[in-house]
C-alpha positions in Angstrom: 19.0 109.9 -42.0 22.9 109.9 -41.6 23.0 107.2 -42.0 21.1 106.8 -45.1 23.0 109.9 -46.4 26.4 108.4 -46.1 25.2 104.9 -47.4 23.2 106.3 -50.9 25.2 109.8 -51.6 22.7 110.5 -54.6 23.4 113.7 -55.5 26.9 113.1 -55.9 27.6 114.8 -59.4 29.9 112.1 -60.1 27.9 109.6 -59.7 27.6 107.1 -63.2 24.8 105.2 -64.2 25.2 101.7 -65.5 26.9 101.2 -62.2 27.0 97.3 -60.1 23.6 98.9 -58.5 22.3 101.9 -59.3 19.1 101.6 -58.1 20.2 102.0 -54.9 19.9 106.3 -55.5 16.7 106.4 -55.7 15.7 105.1 -52.1 16.0 107.9 -50.1 13.5 109.8 -52.1 11.0 107.8 -52.3 11.1 105.5 -49.1 12.5 108.2 -46.4 10.2 111.0 -47.3 7.3 108.2 -47.2 8.0 106.4 -44.1 8.2 110.0 -42.6 4.3 111.0 -43.4 3.6 107.2 -42.0 5.6 107.5 -39.2 3.7 111.0 -38.4 -0.2 109.7 -39.1 0.6 106.8 -36.8 1.8 109.1 -34.1 -1.5 111.5 -34.6 -3.8 108.4 -35.1 -2.7 106.1 -32.7 -5.1 104.2 -32.2 -4.4 102.6 -35.7 -3.4 99.4 -35.9 0.2 99.1 -37.8 1.3 98.4 -40.6 -2.1 100.5 -42.0 -2.3 104.1 -42.1 -6.0 105.5 -43.1 -5.4 108.4 -45.2 -9.1 110.3 -46.0 -10.2 106.7 -45.8 -7.8 105.6 -48.2 -5.7 102.5 -46.2 -1.7 102.8 -46.7 0.1 99.7 -46.5 3.2 100.2 -45.3 5.3 96.9 -47.6 3.6 99.0 -50.5 6.5 101.6 -49.7 9.0 99.4 -50.3 8.9 100.0 -53.8 12.1 99.0 -54.8 11.4 95.4 -54.0 11.2 93.3 -57.1 8.2 92.0 -56.4 6.8 95.1 -56.5 7.5 96.2 -60.0 6.5 94.4 -63.7 8.4 95.2 -66.5 5.2 93.4 -68.6 4.4 93.7 -71.0 0.7 93.2 -69.6 -0.2 91.3 -73.1 2.5 88.9 -74.5 1.0 87.9 -77.2 2.8 90.4 -79.6 6.6 90.6 -77.7 6.9 87.0 -78.0 10.2 86.7 -77.7 10.5 88.8 -74.2 12.5 86.0 -72.8 15.5 85.8 -74.1 15.4 89.5 -75.2 18.2 91.7 -73.5 16.0 94.0 -71.9 14.8 90.8 -69.9 18.2 89.9 -68.5 19.1 93.5 -67.4 16.1 93.7 -65.9 16.1 90.2 -63.7 20.2 91.3 -62.6 18.7 94.4 -61.4 21.9 95.9 -61.6 24.3 93.1 -60.4 24.8 91.1 -64.1 27.0 91.9 -66.6 25.0 92.6 -69.5 24.2 96.1 -67.8 27.3 98.0 -68.0 28.4 95.9 -71.3 28.2 97.3 -74.6 27.5 95.7 -78.1 30.4 95.0 -80.4 29.9 96.2 -83.7 32.3 95.0 -86.7 32.6 97.4 -89.5 35.7 97.9 -92.3 35.5 101.3 -92.7 38.4 103.8 -91.2 40.8 101.9 -93.8 38.6 102.0 -96.4 37.8 106.0 -95.7 41.9 106.6 -95.6 42.2 105.4 -99.5 42.4 108.4 -101.2 39.5 110.1 -103.7 38.6 107.9 -106.8 40.0 108.8 -109.9 37.4 111.1 -112.1 36.4 108.2 -114.4 36.2 105.4 -111.7 34.2 108.3 -109.7 31.9 108.6 -112.8 31.3 104.8 -112.8 30.3 105.1 -108.8 27.9 107.2 -109.7 26.6 105.7 -112.3 26.0 102.9 -110.1 24.2 104.6 -107.1 27.1 104.4 -104.9 27.8 108.3 -104.7 26.0 109.3 -101.7 27.9 106.3 -100.2 31.0 107.0 -100.8 30.4 110.9 -100.0 30.0 110.2 -96.3 32.7 110.7 -93.7 34.3 108.1 -91.5 32.8 108.6 -88.1 33.2 106.9 -84.6 30.6 105.0 -83.1 29.1 105.8 -79.3 28.9 102.0 -79.0 27.5 103.1 -75.4 23.6 105.4 -77.4 23.6 102.2 -79.5 23.2 99.5 -76.5 20.4 101.4 -75.6 18.4 101.3 -78.8 19.0 98.1 -78.8 18.1 97.1 -75.4 14.5 99.2 -77.0 14.2 96.9 -80.7 11.9 94.7 -80.8 12.3 91.8 -83.2 8.5 90.4 -83.3 7.9 93.9 -85.1 10.7 95.7 -86.5 10.6 98.8 -84.2 11.9 100.3 -81.4 9.6 100.5 -78.3 9.7 104.1 -76.4 7.7 104.9 -73.8 5.8 107.6 -76.3 5.0 105.0 -79.1 7.1 102.8 -81.7 9.5 104.4 -83.9 11.9 103.0 -86.3 14.7 103.2 -89.3 12.9 103.8 -92.5 13.5 103.9 -96.6 12.9 107.6 -96.2 15.7 107.8 -93.5 17.9 105.8 -95.4 17.4 107.9 -99.0 17.5 110.4 -96.9 20.5 110.0 -94.7 22.7 108.0 -97.0 21.7 109.0 -100.4 21.0 105.1 -100.8 18.7 104.6 -104.0 15.6 102.6 -103.0 13.1 102.2 -105.7 14.1 99.9 -107.9 14.9 96.0 -108.1 15.4 93.9 -105.2 19.0 92.8 -104.9 18.8 89.8 -105.4 20.2 87.1 -107.4 22.4 83.5 -107.5 24.6 82.2 -105.6 26.1 78.4 -107.3 28.0 80.3 -109.6 31.5 80.0 -110.9 33.1 82.8 -108.9 37.4 82.5 -109.6 35.6 82.7 -113.1 34.0 85.3 -112.3 36.7 87.4 -110.7 38.8 87.0 -113.3 35.9 88.5 -115.5 34.5 91.3 -113.7 37.9 92.3 -111.6 40.7 91.0 -113.8 42.6 89.8 -111.6 42.9 85.7 -110.8 41.4 85.0 -107.1 44.1 83.6 -105.4 44.3 81.1 -102.2 45.1 83.9 -99.5 41.8 86.4 -101.1 39.1 83.4 -100.4 37.8 82.9 -97.1 35.1 81.0 -95.7 32.8 80.8 -97.8 32.5 82.3 -100.8 33.6 85.5 -99.8 36.7 87.6 -100.6 38.7 89.9 -97.5 38.7 93.3 -97.9 42.5 94.0 -97.0 42.5 92.3 -100.7 40.1 94.0 -102.5 41.7 97.4 -100.8 45.4 95.7 -101.6 44.5 95.2 -105.7 41.8 98.5 -105.8 42.3 101.7 -104.7 40.5 103.9 -107.1 42.8 104.7 -109.4 43.6 104.9 -112.8 46.8 104.2 -115.0 47.4 106.7 -118.1 47.2 103.1 -120.4 44.0 101.5 -118.7 41.1 100.7 -121.3 37.7 101.3 -120.6 37.1 97.6 -119.5 40.6 98.0 -116.8 38.8 100.8 -115.1 35.4 99.4 -115.2 37.2 96.5 -112.9 38.2 98.9 -110.6 34.8 100.7 -110.7 33.9 96.9 -109.4 37.0 96.7 -107.0 36.6 99.7 -104.7 32.2 99.6 -105.5 33.1 96.0 -103.8 34.6 97.7 -100.1 32.0 99.9 -100.2 29.3 96.8 -99.9 31.7 95.2 -97.5 32.6 98.1 -95.2 29.7 100.3 -95.3 26.3 99.3 -97.0 26.5 95.6 -95.4 29.2 94.3 -93.5 29.5 91.2 -91.6 30.1 90.4 -88.6 33.4 89.1 -89.8 34.1 92.8 -90.5 36.7 91.9 -93.2 34.9 90.1 -95.9 32.4 90.4 -98.3 30.0 87.7 -100.5 31.2 87.6 -103.9 27.1 87.1 -105.2 27.2 91.3 -105.3 30.1 91.4 -107.9 27.8 89.9 -110.0 25.3 92.5 -109.7 28.2 95.0 -111.0 28.5 93.3 -114.2 26.9 95.9 -115.9 27.6 99.3 -114.1 24.4 101.3 -115.7 22.2 98.3 -114.6 23.9 98.4 -111.3 21.9 101.8 -110.1 18.5 100.3 -110.9 18.8 98.1 -107.7 17.5 99.8 -104.5 20.7 99.4 -102.8 18.7 101.3 -100.1 16.7 98.6 -99.1 19.0 96.2 -99.0 21.1 98.9 -96.4 18.2 98.5 -94.3 17.6 94.8 -94.5 20.6 94.0 -93.5 20.6 96.5 -90.7 16.6 94.8 -89.1 18.7 91.7 -89.5 21.8 93.1 -87.4 19.2 94.5 -85.0 17.3 91.8 -84.2 20.4 89.4 -83.8 22.1 91.5 -81.8 18.4 92.4 -79.1 19.1 88.6 -78.0 21.2 88.5 -74.8 23.3 86.0 -76.1 24.4 88.0 -78.6 27.7 90.1 -78.6 28.7 90.9 -82.2 26.6 92.3 -84.9 27.4 93.8 -88.3 25.1 96.1 -90.3 24.7 100.1 -91.3 25.1 100.9 -87.7 26.5 104.7 -88.4 22.9 105.2 -90.1 20.7 104.2 -86.7 23.3 106.8 -84.8 22.5 109.6 -87.4 18.8 108.6 -87.3 19.2 109.3 -83.4 20.9 112.0 -83.6 18.0 113.3 -86.1 15.1 112.1 -84.0 16.3 112.6 -80.3 18.2 115.7 -80.6 18.6 115.6 -76.4 20.8 112.2 -76.9 22.6 114.2 -79.7 26.4 115.6 -79.6 26.5 119.6 -80.5 28.2 120.3 -83.9 31.1 122.8 -83.2 30.8 124.0 -87.0 34.7 124.1 -87.7 33.8 122.0 -91.0 31.8 122.8 -93.3 29.1 120.1 -95.1 30.0 117.8 -97.9 29.3 119.6 -100.8 26.8 117.5 -103.3 26.3 114.5 -99.6 23.6 113.7 -98.2 22.0 114.4 -94.7 25.0 113.3 -93.3 27.0 115.1 -94.9 25.8 117.9 -91.9 27.3 115.7 -89.2 30.7 116.4 -91.3 32.5 117.8 -88.4 34.0 118.6 -84.7 31.1 117.4 -82.2 31.8 118.9 -78.2 29.5 117.6 -76.0 30.1 119.1 -72.2 26.3 118.2 -70.4 26.0 114.8 -72.6 27.6 111.8 -70.9 28.8 109.6 -73.3 29.7 106.4 -74.3 27.7 105.1 -70.6 25.2 103.0 -71.5 23.4 103.7 -68.1 22.9 107.3 -69.1 21.3 106.1 -71.9 19.7 103.5 -70.6 17.6 106.2 -68.4 17.5 108.7 -70.4 15.1 106.7 -73.1 13.0 104.8 -70.0 12.3 108.2 -69.1 11.8 109.3 -72.5 8.8 112.5 -72.0 6.7 112.6 -75.5 8.2 116.0 -76.7 11.7 114.8 -76.8 11.3 112.7 -80.2 11.3 114.1 -83.1 8.9 112.6 -85.4 9.7 114.7 -88.3 12.9 115.8 -88.3 13.0 116.6 -91.9 11.4 119.5 -93.6 10.2 120.1 -97.0 13.2 122.6 -96.9 15.2 120.7 -96.3 14.4 117.3 -98.2 14.5 120.2 -101.1 18.0 121.5 -100.2 19.7 118.1 -100.4 20.8 116.3 -103.9 17.5 114.7 -106.1 19.1 111.3 -105.6 18.3 112.2 -101.5 14.5 112.1 -102.6 13.8 110.6 -105.9 12.1 107.5 -104.0 9.8 109.8 -101.7 7.0 107.6 -103.2 7.9 104.6 -101.7 8.5 105.9 -98.4 5.3 104.4 -96.5 5.6 100.8 -98.8 4.8 98.0 -96.2 7.3 95.9 -98.8 9.8 93.0 -97.9 13.3 94.1 -97.5 15.4 91.6 -99.7 19.3 90.7 -99.7 19.8 87.9 -100.7 19.0 85.5 -98.1 17.7 88.5 -96.2 13.7 89.3 -95.8 12.7 91.8 -93.2 9.6 93.6 -93.3 9.4 97.3 -93.6 6.3 98.4 -91.4 5.5 101.8 -91.8 2.3 101.6 -90.9 3.3 101.2 -86.8 5.3 104.9 -87.2 2.6 107.1 -89.1 3.4 109.6 -86.9 7.0 110.2 -88.5 5.1 110.8 -92.0 3.1 113.0 -90.7 -0.1 110.9 -89.7 -1.7 110.2 -86.6 -1.1 106.8 -85.6 -3.6 104.0 -85.2 -3.5 101.0 -83.4 -1.6 98.7 -86.1 -2.7 95.3 -87.4 -0.7 92.2 -87.1 2.8 92.2 -87.3 4.4 90.2 -90.0 7.8 90.4 -88.9 8.2 86.9 -87.8 8.1 85.0 -91.1 10.2 81.6 -92.5 12.6 83.7 -94.1 13.6 85.7 -90.5 16.5 82.9 -90.3 17.7 82.7 -93.2 21.6 82.2 -93.8 24.0 81.7 -96.7 25.1 78.6 -95.6 23.1 76.6 -98.4 25.1 79.0 -101.1 23.9 76.8 -104.2 20.9 78.1 -104.7 18.5 80.4 -106.8 17.3 83.5 -104.4 15.2 84.5 -106.5 12.9 81.2 -106.7 13.2 81.0 -103.0 12.1 84.4 -102.3 9.3 84.1 -105.1 6.7 85.6 -103.1 8.6 88.5 -101.4 9.7 89.4 -104.5 6.2 89.3 -105.9 5.4 92.5 -103.3 8.5 94.2 -103.9 7.6 94.5 -107.3 3.7 95.5 -106.4 5.5 98.3 -103.8 3.3 101.3 -105.2 0.0 99.4 -104.4 1.1 99.0 -101.0 1.7 102.4 -99.8 0.4 102.7 -96.5 -2.8 105.2 -97.2 -2.4 108.6 -95.2 -4.1 109.2 -92.1 -5.7 112.8 -90.3 -2.5 115.0 -89.5 -0.7 114.2 -86.2 -1.3 117.9 -84.4 -2.2 116.2 -81.1 1.3 116.1 -79.7 1.4 114.3 -76.9 -2.0 111.6 -77.1 -4.4 111.5 -73.9 -4.2 108.4 -71.8 -7.7 107.8 -73.2 -6.7 107.3 -76.6 -7.1 103.8 -78.3 -4.0 103.5 -79.1 -1.9 104.5 -76.4 -4.6 102.7 -74.2 -3.6 99.5 -76.9 0.4 100.4 -76.4 0.6 100.2 -72.7 -0.4 97.1 -72.8 1.6 95.3 -75.3 4.7 97.0 -74.5 8.1 96.8 -71.7 7.8 100.6 -70.5 11.0 100.4 -68.4 14.1 98.3 -69.5 15.9 98.7 -65.7 14.0 98.3 -62.4 15.8 102.0 -61.6 13.6 103.7 -63.9 10.9 102.3 -62.6 11.9 102.8 -59.6 11.8 106.5 -60.1 8.4 106.6 -62.2 6.3 104.5 -59.4 7.8 107.1 -57.3 6.7 109.9 -58.7 3.6 108.5 -59.4 2.8 108.0 -55.2 3.7 111.3 -54.4 1.5 112.7 -57.2 -1.4 110.8 -55.8 -0.7 112.4 -52.4 -1.4 115.9 -53.5 -5.4 115.5 -53.8 -7.8 117.8 -52.2 -9.4 115.1 -49.7 -6.1 114.7 -47.9 -5.2 116.1 -45.5 -2.5 119.2 -45.6 0.2 118.2 -44.6 0.1 114.7 -46.5 -0.2 117.1 -50.0 2.7 118.6 -48.2 4.7 115.0 -48.1 3.9 114.7 -51.6 4.7 118.4 -52.9 8.2 117.8 -51.7 8.3 114.5 -52.8 8.0 115.7 -56.6 10.3 118.9 -56.0 13.1 115.9 -55.0 11.9 113.5 -57.6 12.2 117.2 -59.8 15.8 118.1 -58.9 16.9 114.6 -59.4 15.2 115.1 -62.9 17.2 117.5 -63.3 20.2 116.2 -62.9 19.7 113.0 -65.2 18.4 114.9 -68.2 20.1 116.9 -70.7 18.7 119.8 -73.4 19.5 119.3 -77.3 22.9 120.7 -77.8 23.4 123.7 -79.5 25.3 123.7 -82.9 27.5 126.0 -84.0 27.3 127.0 -87.8 30.1 126.5 -90.5 31.1 130.8 -91.3 32.8 130.3 -94.3 36.4 132.6 -94.4 35.7 136.1 -95.9 38.0 136.5 -99.4 39.8 139.8 -100.0 41.1 140.7 -103.7 44.2 142.9 -103.4 46.0 143.8 -107.0 49.6 142.4 -107.6 51.6 144.2 -109.9 53.3 141.5 -111.6 56.6 142.9 -114.2 53.8 145.6 -115.3 50.6 143.3 -115.2 47.9 143.9 -112.8 46.6 140.5 -111.5 44.0 139.7 -108.8 45.8 138.1 -105.8 42.9 136.1 -103.5 43.7 136.2 -99.6 41.7 134.9 -97.6 40.9 136.2 -94.1 39.1 133.8 -91.6 36.5 134.4 -89.5 36.6 134.8 -86.4 33.5 134.8 -85.2 31.9 132.0 -83.5 28.9 133.2 -82.0 26.7 131.9 -84.4 24.6 129.2 -83.6 21.6 127.4 -84.1 20.0 124.8 -82.6 18.9 121.3 -83.8 
């Protein structure tokens, strides 16, 4: 025992998950206590042949005690008819490496070029008016946010390209059209974002942007650099600018929003000119479903980066981060409350704050991976957006609520990804039942822009017809979801356990198995000392879990400064003078 304590040191608070062999920390709890049990019973029943110990007619093989061994753990799925891409998935490689691979502690690389755009001055009122008209005000009002790549990496490990959902222990969940509209304010109900890629780009740029497309602005394919756009379109207008010039400058700024925030590609420095043609008439531009195009690009990025051999990705991953903070509050940082919410902003605006996370191991992949592996049903907030909250947001955050549950293809030129809300009905307040077969992996799933001379409206005519019929493809309401945690006997739970991958790391699977082994010892038909070993083992498991599992943060609430009016005499005229008194009370807080 002294040697084991010195070797494992599983109680050190400095222990950082995600190291070389994190699974070793759970060995002494399970093996040592169970070995003591077997040794004691072997001495008591010396006539029993090793390596078996009989407990009330139950044969317990000593080989089963080594639950850390690879051969004794199975990642799943039991039924592999759904998750057909598991062999090349990140979760499979992490599982098989078992603490020895580099992928286990490596975070993904998210390509984005948003910081430079947010550093530009606020657009002039005429430009701002046109940005609102085109449907991008919600995107413009989003502040720059640092990404927690460790959290995003752990989420990617649970993303399934076969279903376009995250497979959590308690069920499937995903980013839906509702999340896009509520969090970002992008319009979701409108024409699909699609068009031609066989146009005269130089002529179109000169016409719609009012500037010649120089060689330095055009890069690989039919894209322009975001740096070139920033240098020429900073959102400011001149005194003598005509309406045509103002519209040109607005288009240049919106192109930066598209390439830098809405749908950044893996280059993080260019944007395709195909979007510019959709901004020809800015009044019509507001009729496009920019939110569904954003979600299509995010789905595509998640499907790409979930493969074990992928390292970097594009897409609006800041949307995924806020989505996770809203639905998984125990993984969210605490808001300090030092900044007021952005006026007229979507839900993203309430995260415009400073963060304080003393109890959250941010930027440690192993911590997030283990937290998701051992997730309890009550740790998922299936409906974070109450009706009161939705009504408090600007109208554009709920304008498309009638298609939030539409089972339709999401279209962004070459990208077509299936939106399947029937798999996540608990996010809409309805009981989840076994869903129909997934439509995520069709032929369009791997199309690229490499063959750029296409009319994508013709290429995706079938998907466009489905999108145009979206009101008839809304998933019907189900029974109210009032159960909370579903029982093991539930039909959906039984099915889900067979088709999912419950654990990403062997460490978490070992902890779960050890807990079940100890719990199985607490049976009335077993001897009292056997049950005591089980109870002591569960106490050790609980102590381990308490150290690793954190409570949701408490968020600070913005207290606006008090305004006091004094009367100041100035040349015989009394006028009010505003004096601001900052409130020093920081004790007002509210939970998520």
